TIRO-158709 format. One record per residue (C-alpha): residue in three letters; y, x, z. Coordinates in Angstrom, 1 decimal, decimal comma. Layout:
TIRO-158709
site res=Ala&py=Y&px=X&pz=Z;
...
This chain:
TIRO-158709
site res=Unk&py=-57,1&px=-18,2&pz=68,9;
site res=Unk&py=-60,9&px=-18,3&pz=69,8;
site res=Unk&py=-63,4&px=-19,6&pz=67,3;
site res=Unk&py=-62,8&px=-20,7&pz=63,7;
site res=Unk&py=-59,4&px=-22,2&pz=62,7;
site res=Unk&py=-59,2&px=-25,9&pz=62,0;
site res=Unk&py=-58,0&px=-26,7&pz=58,4;
site res=Unk&py=-57,0&px=-30,2&pz=57,5;
site res=Unk&py=-57,7&px=-31,4&pz=53,9;
site res=Unk&py=-56,0&px=-34,5&pz=52,4;
site res=Unk&py=-58,1&px=-37,1&pz=50,8;
site res=Unk&py=-58,2&px=-40,0&pz=48,3;
site res=Unk&py=-58,2&px=-43,6&pz=49,4;
site res=Unk&py=-60,3&px=-45,6&pz=46,8;
site res=Unk&py=-60,5&px=-49,4&pz=46,7;
site res=Unk&py=-64,2&px=-49,4&pz=45,5;
site res=Unk&py=-66,6&px=-46,6&pz=46,3;
site res=Unk&py=-70,3&px=-47,2&pz=46,1;
site res=Unk&py=-73,2&px=-45,8&pz=48,2;
site res=Unk&py=-76,5&px=-47,4&pz=48,9;
site res=Unk&py=-76,0&px=-51,2&pz=48,9;
site res=Unk&py=-72,3&px=-50,9&pz=49,8;
site res=Unk&py=-69,2&px=-51,0&pz=47,7;
site res=Unk&py=-66,2&px=-50,8&pz=49,9;
site res=Unk&py=-62,8&px=-49,2&pz=50,2;
site res=Unk&py=-63,3&px=-45,6&pz=51,2;
site res=Unk&py=-61,4&px=-42,4&pz=52,2;
site res=Unk&py=-63,2&px=-39,8&pz=50,2;
site res=Unk&py=-63,0&px=-36,2&pz=48,8;
site res=Unk&py=-65,2&px=-34,1&pz=46,6;
site res=Unk&py=-67,4&px=-32,1&pz=48,9;
site res=Unk&py=-66,4&px=-28,9&pz=47,2;
site res=Unk&py=-63,1&px=-29,0&pz=49,2;
site res=Unk&py=-64,4&px=-29,0&pz=52,7;
site res=Unk&py=-67,2&px=-26,6&pz=51,6;
site res=Unk&py=-64,6&px=-24,2&pz=50,3;
site res=Unk&py=-62,9&px=-24,2&pz=53,7;
site res=Unk&py=-66,2&px=-23,7&pz=55,4;
site res=Unk&py=-67,2&px=-20,9&pz=53,1;
site res=Unk&py=-63,9&px=-19,2&pz=53,9;
site res=Unk&py=-64,7&px=-19,2&pz=57,6;
site res=Unk&py=-62,9&px=-22,2&pz=59,0;
site res=Unk&py=-63,7&px=-25,7&pz=60,2;
site res=Unk&py=-62,7&px=-28,5&pz=57,8;
site res=Unk&py=-61,3&px=-31,9&pz=58,8;
site res=Unk&py=-60,5&px=-34,7&pz=56,3;
site res=Unk&py=-57,1&px=-36,4&pz=56,5;
site res=Unk&py=-57,1&px=-39,9&pz=54,9;
site res=Unk&py=-53,8&px=-41,5&pz=54,0;
site res=Unk&py=-52,0&px=-42,8&pz=57,1;
site res=Unk&py=-48,4&px=-43,9&pz=58,0;
site res=Unk&py=-46,1&px=-41,0&pz=57,1;
site res=Unk&py=-44,6&px=-41,1&pz=60,7;
site res=Unk&py=-47,9&px=-39,8&pz=62,0;
site res=Unk&py=-47,9&px=-36,7&pz=59,8;
site res=Unk&py=-46,2&px=-34,4&pz=62,3;
site res=Unk&py=-48,7&px=-35,3&pz=65,1;
site res=Unk&py=-51,6&px=-34,7&pz=62,7;
site res=Unk&py=-50,3&px=-31,3&pz=61,6;
site res=Unk&py=-49,6&px=-30,3&pz=65,2;
site res=Unk&py=-53,4&px=-30,4&pz=65,8;
site res=Unk&py=-54,2&px=-28,2&pz=62,8;
site res=Unk&py=-54,2&px=-24,4&pz=62,3;
site res=Unk&py=-53,8&px=-24,8&pz=58,5;
site res=Unk&py=-53,4&px=-27,5&pz=55,8;
site res=Unk&py=-54,8&px=-28,0&pz=52,3;
site res=Unk&py=-53,2&px=-30,6&pz=50,0;
site res=Unk&py=-56,1&px=-31,4&pz=47,6;
site res=Unk&py=-56,0&px=-32,2&pz=43,9;
site res=Unk&py=-56,0&px=-35,8&pz=42,7;
site res=Unk&py=-53,9&px=-38,4&pz=40,7;
site res=Unk&py=-50,6&px=-37,8&pz=39,1;
site res=Unk&py=-47,5&px=-37,8&pz=41,4;
site res=Unk&py=-45,3&px=-40,9&pz=40,9;
site res=Unk&py=-42,5&px=-39,7&pz=38,6;
site res=Unk&py=-40,1&px=-41,8&pz=40,8;
site res=Unk&py=-40,5&px=-39,2&pz=43,5;
site res=Unk&py=-38,6&px=-36,7&pz=41,3;
site res=Unk&py=-36,3&px=-39,1&pz=39,6;
site res=Unk&py=-38,0&px=-39,3&pz=36,2;
site res=Unk&py=-39,0&px=-42,3&pz=34,1;
site res=Unk&py=-42,8&px=-42,7&pz=33,8;
site res=Unk&py=-44,4&px=-41,3&pz=30,7;
site res=Unk&py=-47,0&px=-43,4&pz=28,9;
site res=Unk&py=-49,4&px=-40,5&pz=29,5;
site res=Unk&py=-48,9&px=-40,4&pz=33,3;
site res=Unk&py=-51,6&px=-41,9&pz=35,3;
site res=Unk&py=-51,3&px=-44,9&pz=37,7;
site res=Unk&py=-49,4&px=-44,2&pz=40,9;
site res=Unk&py=-51,0&px=-43,6&pz=44,3;
site res=Unk&py=-48,1&px=-44,6&pz=46,5;
site res=Unk&py=-49,8&px=-44,4&pz=49,9;
site res=Unk&py=-51,2&px=-40,9&pz=49,1;
site res=Unk&py=-47,9&px=-39,6&pz=47,8;
site res=Unk&py=-46,0&px=-40,8&pz=50,9;
site res=Unk&py=-48,7&px=-39,4&pz=53,3;
site res=Unk&py=-49,1&px=-36,0&pz=51,6;
site res=Unk&py=-45,3&px=-35,5&pz=51,2;
site res=Unk&py=-45,0&px=-36,2&pz=54,9;
site res=Unk&py=-47,8&px=-33,7&pz=55,7;
site res=Unk&py=-46,1&px=-31,1&pz=53,6;
site res=Unk&py=-42,7&px=-31,7&pz=55,3;
site res=Unk&py=-44,4&px=-31,4&pz=58,7;
site res=Unk&py=-46,3&px=-28,2&pz=57,8;
site res=Unk&py=-43,1&px=-26,6&pz=56,5;
site res=Unk&py=-41,2&px=-27,6&pz=59,6;
site res=Unk&py=-43,9&px=-26,3&pz=62,0;
site res=Unk&py=-44,6&px=-23,2&pz=59,9;
site res=Unk&py=-48,3&px=-24,3&pz=59,6;
site res=Unk&py=-50,0&px=-22,3&pz=56,8;
site res=Unk&py=-50,2&px=-24,5&pz=53,7;
site res=Unk&py=-52,2&px=-24,4&pz=50,5;
site res=Unk&py=-51,6&px=-26,9&pz=47,7;
site res=Unk&py=-54,3&px=-27,2&pz=45,1;
site res=Unk&py=-53,4&px=-28,7&pz=41,6;
site res=Unk&py=-51,7&px=-32,0&pz=42,6;
site res=Unk&py=-51,0&px=-30,3&pz=46,0;
site res=Unk&py=-49,0&px=-27,6&pz=44,3;
site res=Unk&py=-47,1&px=-30,2&pz=42,3;
site res=Unk&py=-46,3&px=-32,2&pz=45,4;
site res=Unk&py=-45,1&px=-29,0&pz=47,2;
site res=Unk&py=-42,7&px=-28,5&pz=44,3;
site res=Unk&py=-41,5&px=-32,1&pz=44,4;
site res=Unk&py=-41,1&px=-32,0&pz=48,2;
site res=Unk&py=-38,7&px=-29,1&pz=47,8;
site res=Unk&py=-36,7&px=-30,9&pz=45,1;
site res=Unk&py=-38,5&px=-29,7&pz=41,9;
site res=Unk&py=-39,6&px=-31,7&pz=38,9;
site res=Unk&py=-42,8&px=-31,9&pz=36,8;
site res=Unk&py=-43,8&px=-31,8&pz=33,2;
site res=Unk&py=-45,6&px=-35,2&pz=32,8;
site res=Unk&py=-48,0&px=-34,1&pz=30,1;
site res=Unk&py=-49,1&px=-30,7&pz=29,0;
site res=Unk&py=-51,7&px=-30,1&pz=26,3;
site res=Unk&py=-54,4&px=-27,5&pz=26,5;
site res=Unk&py=-55,0&px=-27,3&pz=30,2;
site res=Unk&py=-57,7&px=-30,0&pz=30,5;
site res=Unk&py=-60,0&px=-29,7&pz=27,5;
site res=Unk&py=-62,5&px=-32,6&pz=28,1;
site res=Unk&py=-62,1&px=-35,7&pz=30,3;
site res=Unk&py=-64,0&px=-35,1&pz=33,5;
site res=Unk&py=-65,0&px=-31,5&pz=32,6;
site res=Unk&py=-63,4&px=-28,5&pz=34,3;
site res=Unk&py=-62,2&px=-25,8&pz=31,8;
site res=Unk&py=-60,8&px=-22,4&pz=32,5;
site res=Unk&py=-58,1&px=-20,0&pz=31,5;
site res=Unk&py=-56,7&px=-16,7&pz=32,8;
site res=Unk&py=-53,7&px=-16,5&pz=35,1;
site res=Unk&py=-51,7&px=-13,4&pz=35,7;
site res=Unk&py=-50,0&px=-12,7&pz=39,1;
site res=Unk&py=-46,4&px=-11,8&pz=39,4;
site res=Unk&py=-46,2&px=-8,4&pz=41,0;
site res=Unk&py=-44,8&px=-8,2&pz=44,6;
site res=Unk&py=-45,7&px=-11,8&pz=45,4;
site res=Unk&py=-48,0&px=-13,1&pz=48,2;
site res=Unk&py=-50,4&px=-14,3&pz=45,5;
site res=Unk&py=-50,5&px=-10,8&pz=43,8;
site res=Unk&py=-51,2&px=-9,3&pz=47,2;
site res=Unk&py=-54,3&px=-11,6&pz=47,5;
site res=Unk&py=-55,4&px=-11,4&pz=43,9;
site res=Unk&py=-53,8&px=-8,4&pz=42,1;
site res=Unk&py=-55,6&px=-8,7&pz=38,8;
site res=Unk&py=-55,5&px=-11,3&pz=36,0;
site res=Unk&py=-58,2&px=-13,8&pz=36,8;
site res=Unk&py=-60,1&px=-16,5&pz=34,9;
site res=Unk&py=-59,7&px=-19,7&pz=37,0;
site res=Unk&py=-61,3&px=-23,2&pz=36,9;
site res=Unk&py=-58,7&px=-25,7&pz=35,6;
site res=Unk&py=-58,3&px=-29,4&pz=35,1;
site res=Unk&py=-54,7&px=-30,7&pz=34,9;
site res=Unk&py=-52,3&px=-32,2&pz=32,4;
site res=Unk&py=-49,1&px=-31,8&pz=34,5;
site res=Unk&py=-47,2&px=-28,8&pz=35,7;
site res=Unk&py=-44,1&px=-27,5&pz=37,3;
site res=Unk&py=-40,9&px=-28,0&pz=35,3;
site res=Unk&py=-37,9&px=-27,2&pz=37,5;
site res=Unk&py=-38,9&px=-25,1&pz=40,6;
site res=Unk&py=-38,2&px=-26,6&pz=44,0;
site res=Unk&py=-35,7&px=-24,9&pz=46,2;
site res=Unk&py=-36,8&px=-21,6&pz=47,7;
site res=Unk&py=-40,1&px=-21,6&pz=45,8;
site res=Unk&py=-41,0&px=-18,4&pz=43,9;
site res=Unk&py=-43,3&px=-18,5&pz=40,9;
site res=Unk&py=-46,2&px=-16,1&pz=41,6;
site res=Unk&py=-48,6&px=-16,6&pz=38,6;
site res=Unk&py=-48,5&px=-17,7&pz=35,0;
site res=Unk&py=-50,8&px=-18,8&pz=32,3;
site res=Unk&py=-50,7&px=-17,1&pz=28,9;
site res=Unk&py=-48,5&px=-19,9&pz=27,6;
site res=Unk&py=-45,9&px=-19,3&pz=30,4;
site res=Unk&py=-46,9&px=-22,3&pz=32,5;
site res=Unk&py=-46,3&px=-21,7&pz=36,2;
site res=Unk&py=-49,8&px=-21,5&pz=37,8;
site res=Unk&py=-48,8&px=-20,6&pz=41,4;
site res=Unk&py=-45,8&px=-21,0&pz=43,6;
site res=Unk&py=-45,1&px=-19,7&pz=47,0;
site res=Unk&py=-42,6&px=-19,7&pz=49,9;
site res=Unk&py=-40,7&px=-16,6&pz=50,8;
site res=Unk&py=-42,5&px=-14,7&pz=53,6;
site res=Unk&py=-39,6&px=-15,4&pz=56,0;
site res=Unk&py=-40,4&px=-19,1&pz=55,8;
site res=Unk&py=-44,1&px=-18,8&pz=56,7;
site res=Unk&py=-47,3&px=-18,8&pz=54,7;
site res=Unk&py=-47,1&px=-21,4&pz=51,9;
site res=Unk&py=-48,9&px=-21,2&pz=48,5;
site res=Unk&py=-49,6&px=-23,6&pz=45,7;
site res=Unk&py=-52,1&px=-22,9&pz=42,9;
site res=Unk&py=-52,4&px=-25,1&pz=39,8;
site res=Unk&py=-56,2&px=-24,4&pz=39,4;
site res=Unk&py=-59,2&px=-25,5&pz=41,4;
site res=Unk&py=-60,6&px=-22,7&pz=43,6;
site res=Unk&py=-63,1&px=-25,2&pz=45,1;
site res=Unk&py=-64,9&px=-25,2&pz=41,7;
site res=Unk&py=-65,2&px=-21,4&pz=41,5;
site res=Unk&py=-66,7&px=-18,5&pz=43,5;
site res=Unk&py=-63,6&px=-16,5&pz=44,3;
site res=Unk&py=-62,7&px=-17,2&pz=47,9;
site res=Unk&py=-59,8&px=-14,8&pz=48,3;
site res=Unk&py=-57,0&px=-17,5&pz=48,2;
site res=Unk&py=-58,6&px=-19,7&pz=50,8;
site res=Unk&py=-59,7&px=-16,7&pz=52,9;
site res=Unk&py=-56,0&px=-15,7&pz=53,0;
site res=Unk&py=-55,1&px=-19,2&pz=54,2;
site res=Unk&py=-57,8&px=-19,0&pz=56,9;
site res=Unk&py=-56,5&px=-15,6&pz=57,9;
site res=Unk&py=-53,0&px=-16,9&pz=58,2;
site res=Unk&py=-54,2&px=-19,9&pz=60,2;
site res=Unk&py=-56,2&px=-17,6&pz=62,6;
site res=Unk&py=-53,1&px=-15,5&pz=63,2;
């Protein structure tokens, strides 16, 4: 490959976003996500929700894929009743991002899931989620932080071998692991904070925290390196 790899990042679809004199439906994403990809040495392209049947064609044009954070996954996707503390569904985004994940896995395109993205990766492979978890989002709209400890011998531990304080904002987490996924980091309370695919299945990693809100670029640089390979 010549030049910087092209990394797609999934986005929100919001019914009312405001800028200038306009308030319109918008495909949007916090700028920290594309900036993170750019800081790690790649080109970023935003992927707004589309028909799931177009996911494979979109992924075929990419060197790597990031499934960004966002709203709670619809519990129906993993066969659960909705908890009163689960947020409203984002059906179009769920369908599109699950299709992107399936396409990336099938094509062995390097994949990084961030927060919701990690949870969707788990659901895509048959796992389930804890619908509410106390202590991992301290204040509404404010990122917190806690240490995560890598599991020795994993892909993640090879990228970040030490315990690390990470930026966090989530109230859901992995319950039952999806098929073939390996837990590769934990919080002090035992919550799974990273999951990954076995190396024989390609480069695939999910992290529960928000690297776009921090200064440590190692995880995304590893994704970019895999995409460039």
